GUGU-799751 format. One record per atom (N, C-alpha, C, O, CB): atom name; residue in one letter; x, y, z. Coordinates in Angstrom, 3 decimals, m for minus. Glycine has a CB too. Example, Ala and Ser with C-alpha at 12.3 -4.5 7.8 and 13.67 -1.06 7.14 Angstrom:
2
+-------+------+----------+----------+----------+
! ketor ! tise !       c1 !       c2 !       c3 !
+-------+------+----------+----------+----------+
!     N !    A !   13.190 !   m5.690 !    7.800 !
!    CA !    A !   12.300 !   m4.500 !    7.800 !
!     C !    A !   13.200 !   m3.300 !    7.800 !
!     O !    A !   14.236 !   m3.319 !    8.465 !
!    CB !    A !   11.308 !   m4.473 !    9.046 !
!     N !    S !   12.850 !   m2.250 !    7.080 !
!    CA !    S !   13.670 !   m1.060 !    7.140 !
!     C !    S !   12.900 !    0.030 !    7.870 !
!     O !    S !   13.409 !    1.138 !    8.039 !
!    CB !    S !   14.084 !   m0.598 !    5.725 !
+-------+------+----------+----------+----------+
***
This chain:
43
+-------+------+----------+----------+----------+
! ketor ! tise !       c1 !       c2 !       c3 !
+-------+------+----------+----------+----------+
!     N !    P !  m38.360 !  m26.586 !    9.402 !
!    CA !    P !  m39.638 !  m25.885 !    9.364 !
!     C !    P !  m40.762 !  m26.718 !    8.745 !
!     O !    P !  m41.910 !  m26.630 !    9.181 !
!    CB !    P !  m39.486 !  m24.601 !    8.597 !
!     N !    E !  m40.436 !  m27.530 !    7.727 !
!    CA !    E !  m41.473 !  m28.344 !    7.094 !
!     C !    E !  m42.002 !  m29.403 !    8.052 !
!     O !    E !  m43.201 !  m29.680 !    8.070 !
!    CB !    E !  m40.931 !  m29.008 !    5.827 !
!     N !    D !  m41.113 !  m29.998 !    8.850 !
!    CA !    D !  m41.539 !  m31.009 !    9.813 !
!     C !    D !  m42.490 !  m30.407 !   10.840 !
!     O !    D !  m43.505 !  m31.010 !   11.187 !
!    CB !    D !  m40.324 !  m31.630 !   10.515 !
!     N !    V !  m42.158 !  m29.227 !   11.316 !
!    CA !    V !  m43.004 !  m28.559 !   12.307 !
!     C !    V !  m44.360 !  m28.230 !   11.688 !
!     O !    V !  m45.396 !  m28.416 !   12.327 !
!    CB !    V !  m42.321 !  m27.270 !   12.839 !
!     N !    A !  m44.358 !  m27.746 !   10.463 !
!    CA !    A !  m45.609 !  m27.402 !    9.787 !
!     C !    A !  m46.492 !  m28.632 !    9.612 !
!     O !    A !  m47.711 !  m28.542 !    9.756 !
!    CB !    A !  m45.322 !  m26.761 !    8.422 !
!     N !    K !  m45.895 !  m29.774 !    9.306 !
!    CA !    K !  m46.676 !  m31.007 !    9.140 !
!     C !    K !  m47.295 !  m31.451 !   10.459 !
!     O !    K !  m48.438 !  m31.909 !   10.485 !
!    CB !    K !  m45.795 !  m32.129 !    8.574 !
!     N !    V !  m46.556 !  m31.321 !   11.547 !
!    CA !    V !  m47.099 !  m31.680 !   12.860 !
!     C !    V !  m48.243 !  m30.741 !   13.227 !
!     O !    V !  m49.285 !  m31.190 !   13.703 !
!    CB !    V !  m45.994 !  m31.633 !   13.945 !
!     N !    V !  m48.058 !  m29.462 !   13.011 !
!    CA !    V !  m49.113 !  m28.484 !   13.313 !
!     C !    V !  m50.353 !  m28.773 !   12.476 !
!     O !    V !  m51.471 !  m28.740 !   12.990 !
!    CB !    V !  m48.617 !  m27.040 !   13.054 !
!     N !    A !  m50.161 !  m29.054 !   11.194 !
!    CA !    A !  m51.300 !  m29.354 !   10.321 !
!     C !    A !  m52.037 !  m30.602 !   10.807 !
!     O !    A !  m53.268 !  m30.635 !   10.817 !
!    CB !    A !  m50.828 !  m29.547 !    8.862 !
!     N !    F !  m51.287 !  m31.620 !   11.207 !
!    CA !    F !  m51.920 !  m32.833 !   11.727 !
!     C !    F !  m52.712 !  m32.537 !   12.994 !
!     O !    F !  m53.856 !  m32.971 !   13.128 !
!    CB !    F !  m50.867 !  m33.909 !   12.006 !
!     N !    L !  m52.109 !  m31.801 !   13.921 !
!    CA !    L !  m52.780 !  m31.515 !   15.184 !
!     C !    L !  m54.037 !  m30.668 !   14.992 !
!     O !    L !  m54.950 !  m30.714 !   15.817 !
!    CB !    L !  m51.827 !  m30.810 !   16.127 !
!     N !    C !  m54.085 !  m29.906 !   13.920 !
!    CA !    C !  m55.266 !  m29.090 !   13.623 !
!     C !    C !  m56.323 !  m29.859 !   12.837 !
!     O !    C !  m57.425 !  m29.357 !   12.616 !
!    CB !    C !  m54.859 !  m27.852 !   12.848 !
!     N !    S !  m55.989 !  m31.067 !   12.420 !
!    CA !    S !  m56.908 !  m31.851 !   11.601 !
!     C !    S !  m57.870 !  m32.667 !   12.463 !
!     O !    S !  m57.680 !  m32.802 !   13.672 !
!    CB !    S !  m56.126 !  m32.775 !   10.670 !
!     N !    E !  m58.895 !  m33.204 !   11.826 !
!    CA !    E !  m59.866 !  m34.065 !   12.499 !
!     C !    E !  m59.213 !  m35.355 !   12.998 !
!     O !    E !  m59.692 !  m35.952 !   13.963 !
!    CB !    E !  m61.027 !  m34.394 !   11.555 !
!     N !    E !  m58.135 !  m35.792 !   12.359 !
!    CA !    E !  m57.470 !  m37.043 !   12.726 !
!     C !    E !  m56.836 !  m36.985 !   14.114 !
!     O !    E !  m56.566 !  m38.030 !   14.706 !
!    CB !    E !  m56.410 !  m37.383 !   11.698 !
!     N !    A !  m56.598 !  m35.809 !   14.635 !
!    CA !    A !  m55.932 !  m35.654 !   15.929 !
!     C !    A !  m56.921 !  m35.389 !   17.063 !
!     O !    A !  m56.530 !  m34.897 !   18.122 !
!    CB !    A !  m54.920 !  m34.523 !   15.858 !
!     N !    F !  m58.195 !  m35.709 !   16.850 !
!    CA !    F !  m59.203 !  m35.353 !   17.847 !
!     C !    F !  m59.012 !  m36.033 !   19.199 !
!     O !    F !  m59.532 !  m35.537 !   20.199 !
!    CB !    F !  m60.555 !  m35.688 !   17.322 !
!     N !    M !  m58.294 !  m37.140 !   19.269 !
!    CA !    M !  m58.093 !  m37.850 !   20.536 !
!     C !    M !  m56.809 !  m37.440 !   21.254 !
!     O !    M !  m56.566 !  m37.905 !   22.367 !
!    CB !    M !  m58.074 !  m39.339 !   20.289 !
!     N !    I !  m55.997 !  m36.602 !   20.664 !
!    CA !    I !  m54.725 !  m36.216 !   21.278 !
!     C !    I !  m54.974 !  m35.087 !   22.273 !
!     O !    I !  m55.488 !  m34.024 !   21.924 !
!    CB !    I !  m53.687 !  m35.781 !   20.196 !
!     N !    R !  m54.592 !  m35.353 !   23.528 !
!    CA !    R !  m54.768 !  m34.370 !   24.602 !
!     C !    R !  m53.564 !  m34.442 !   25.532 !
!     O !    R !  m53.111 !  m35.536 !   25.867 !
!    CB !    R !  m56.097 !  m34.623 !   25.390 !
!     N !    G !  m53.049 !  m33.318 !   25.947 !
!    CA !    G !  m52.026 !  m33.260 !   26.978 !
!     C !    G !  m50.739 !  m33.987 !   26.651 !
!     O !    G !  m50.168 !  m34.643 !   27.523 !
!    CB !    G !  m52.566 !  m33.802 !   28.217 !
!     N !    Q !  m50.277 !  m33.890 !   25.442 !
!    CA !    Q !  m49.057 !  m34.575 !   25.033 !
!     C !    Q !  m47.958 !  m33.574 !   24.707 !
!     O !    Q !  m48.223 !  m32.447 !   24.288 !
!    CB !    Q !  m49.327 !  m35.475 !   23.826 !
!     N !    T !  m46.732 !  m34.005 !   24.906 !
!    CA !    T !  m45.578 !  m33.248 !   24.441 !
!     C !    T !  m45.094 !  m33.942 !   23.179 !
!     O !    T !  m44.749 !  m35.123 !   23.214 !
!    CB !    T !  m44.439 !  m33.160 !   25.538 !
!     N !    I !  m45.067 !  m33.233 !   22.088 !
!    CA !    I !  m44.643 !  m33.811 !   20.814 !
!     C !    I !  m43.325 !  m33.163 !   20.427 !
!     O !    I !  m43.249 !  m31.955 !   20.205 !
!    CB !    I !  m45.725 !  m33.606 !   19.696 !
!     N !    I !  m42.291 !  m33.987 !   20.351 !
!    CA !    I !  m40.952 !  m33.495 !   20.027 !
!     C !    I !  m40.736 !  m33.629 !   18.525 !
!     O !    I !  m40.867 !  m34.716 !   17.964 !
!    CB !    I !  m39.852 !  m34.274 !   20.822 !
!     N !    V !  m40.406 !  m32.517 !   17.884 !
!    CA !    V !  m40.125 !  m32.503 !   16.448 !
!     C !    V !  m38.695 !  m32.006 !   16.296 !
!     O !    V !  m38.446 !  m30.801 !   16.253 !
!    CB !    V !  m41.153 !  m31.592 !   15.643 !
!     N !    D !  m37.751 !  m32.953 !   16.214 !
!    CA !    D !  m36.338 !  m32.572 !   16.167 !
!     C !    D !  m35.536 !  m33.366 !   15.138 !
!     O !    D !  m34.312 !  m33.451 !   15.229 !
!    CB !    D !  m35.718 !  m32.751 !   17.529 !
!     N !    G !  m36.220 !  m33.937 !   14.175 !
!    CA !    G !  m35.516 !  m34.681 !   13.130 !
!     C !    G !  m34.867 !  m35.964 !   13.620 !
!     O !    G !  m33.974 !  m36.488 !   12.955 !
!    CB !    G !  m34.473 !  m33.814 !   12.517 !
!     N !    G !  m35.288 !  m36.482 !   14.758 !
!    CA !    G !  m34.751 !  m37.728 !   15.285 !
!     C !    G !  m33.599 !  m37.572 !   16.258 !
!     O !    G !  m33.076 !  m38.571 !   16.753 !
!    CB !    G !  m34.314 !  m38.571 !   14.173 !
!     N !    T !  m33.190 !  m36.349 !   16.544 !
!    CA !    T !  m32.056 !  m36.114 !   17.435 !
!     C !    T !  m32.301 !  m36.676 !   18.828 !
!     O !    T !  m31.372 !  m37.194 !   19.447 !
!    CB !    T !  m31.761 !  m34.629 !   17.525 !
!     N !    S !  m33.507 !  m36.588 !   19.331 !
!    CA !    S !  m33.787 !  m37.087 !   20.680 !
!     C !    S !  m33.786 !  m38.608 !   20.742 !
!     O !    S !  m33.630 !  m39.178 !   21.822 !
!    CB !    S !  m35.124 !  m36.558 !   21.165 !
!     N !    V !  m33.956 !  m39.271 !   19.611 !
!    CA !    V !  m33.969 !  m40.732 !   19.573 !
!     C !    V !  m32.555 !  m41.277 !   19.497 !
!     O !    V !  m32.244 !  m42.271 !   20.153 !
!    CB !    V !  m34.795 !  m41.236 !   18.385 !
!     N !    A !  m31.699 !  m40.656 !   18.718 !
!    CA !    A !  m30.329 !  m41.138 !   18.525 !
!     C !    A !  m29.349 !  m39.971 !   18.578 !
!     O !    A !  m28.758 !  m39.615 !   17.559 !
!    CB !    A !  m30.196 !  m41.891 !   17.179 !
!     N !    P !  m29.170 !  m39.369 !   19.762 !
!    CA !    P !  m28.325 !  m38.171 !   19.843 !
!     C !    P !  m26.833 !  m38.431 !   19.709 !
!     O !    P !  m26.067 !  m37.491 !   19.498 !
!    CB !    P !  m28.570 !  m37.485 !   21.131 !
!     N !    F !  m26.400 !  m39.681 !   19.827 !
!    CA !    F !  m24.971 !  m39.949 !   19.848 !
!     C !    F !  m24.442 !  m40.533 !   18.546 !
!     O !    F !  m23.284 !  m40.947 !   18.491 !
!    CB !    F !  m24.655 !  m40.877 !   20.967 !
!     N !    I !  m25.240 !  m40.576 !   17.516 !
!    CA !    I !  m24.780 !  m41.070 !   16.221 !
!     C !    I !  m24.141 !  m39.903 !   15.479 !
!     O !    I !  m24.813 !  m38.941 !   15.108 !
!    CB !    I !  m25.957 !  m41.699 !   15.390 !
!     N !    L !  m22.842 !  m40.005 !   15.273 !
!    CA !    L !  m22.093 !  m38.943 !   14.604 !
!     C !    L !  m21.638 !  m39.429 !   13.236 !
!     O !    L !  m21.416 !  m40.626 !   13.054 !
!    CB !    L !  m20.879 !  m38.497 !   15.457 !
!     N !    P !  m21.495 !  m38.537 !   12.281 !
!    CA !    P !  m20.993 !  m38.945 !   10.967 !
!     C !    P !  m19.560 !  m39.457 !   11.079 !
!     O !    P !  m18.791 !  m39.024 !   11.936 !
!    CB !    P !  m21.063 !  m37.770 !    9.968 !
!     N !    E !  m19.225 !  m40.383 !   10.197 !
!    CA !    E !  m17.864 !  m40.918 !   10.192 !
!     C !    E !  m16.874 !  m39.829 !    9.806 !
!     O !    E !  m17.213 !  m38.896 !    9.079 !
!    CB !    E !  m17.749 !  m42.113 !    9.226 !
!     N !    E !  m15.648 !  m39.956 !   10.300 !
!    CA !    E !  m14.612 !  m38.987 !    9.937 !
!     C !    E !  m14.351 !  m39.074 !    8.444 !
!     O !    E !  m14.396 !  m40.161 !    7.868 !
!    CB !    E !  m13.303 !  m39.235 !   10.737 !
!     N !    G !  m14.088 !  m37.976 !    7.833 !
!    CA !    G !  m13.853 !  m37.942 !    6.399 !
!     C !    G !  m15.091 !  m37.512 !    5.644 !
!     O !    G !  m15.008 !  m36.908 !    4.574 !
!    CB !    G !  m13.395 !  m39.294 !    5.908 !
!     N !    G !  m16.245 !  m37.833 !    6.219 !
!    CA !    G !  m17.504 !  m37.415 !    5.612 !
!     C !    G !  m17.670 !  m37.905 !    4.199 !
!     O !    G !  m16.872 !  m38.686 !    3.681 !
!    CB !    G !  m17.611 !  m35.935 !    5.631 !
!     N !    R !  m18.717 !  m37.428 !    3.601 !
!    CA !    R !  m18.992 !  m37.787 !    2.202 !
!     C !    R !  m18.975 !  m36.551 !    1.365 !
!     O !    R !  m19.183 !  m36.623 !    0.154 !
!    CB !    R !  m20.339 !  m38.512 !    2.055 !
+-------+------+----------+----------+----------+
***
């Protein structure tokens, strides 16, 4: 939820005035590295 709130806050700010027609994925990096699994045994 915090990541989504930060993206929403950015998009509502003056700094995002040039962003138009984009899909912004906020998934904690899952879409970038979906196949990295924790080692067996864990920590």
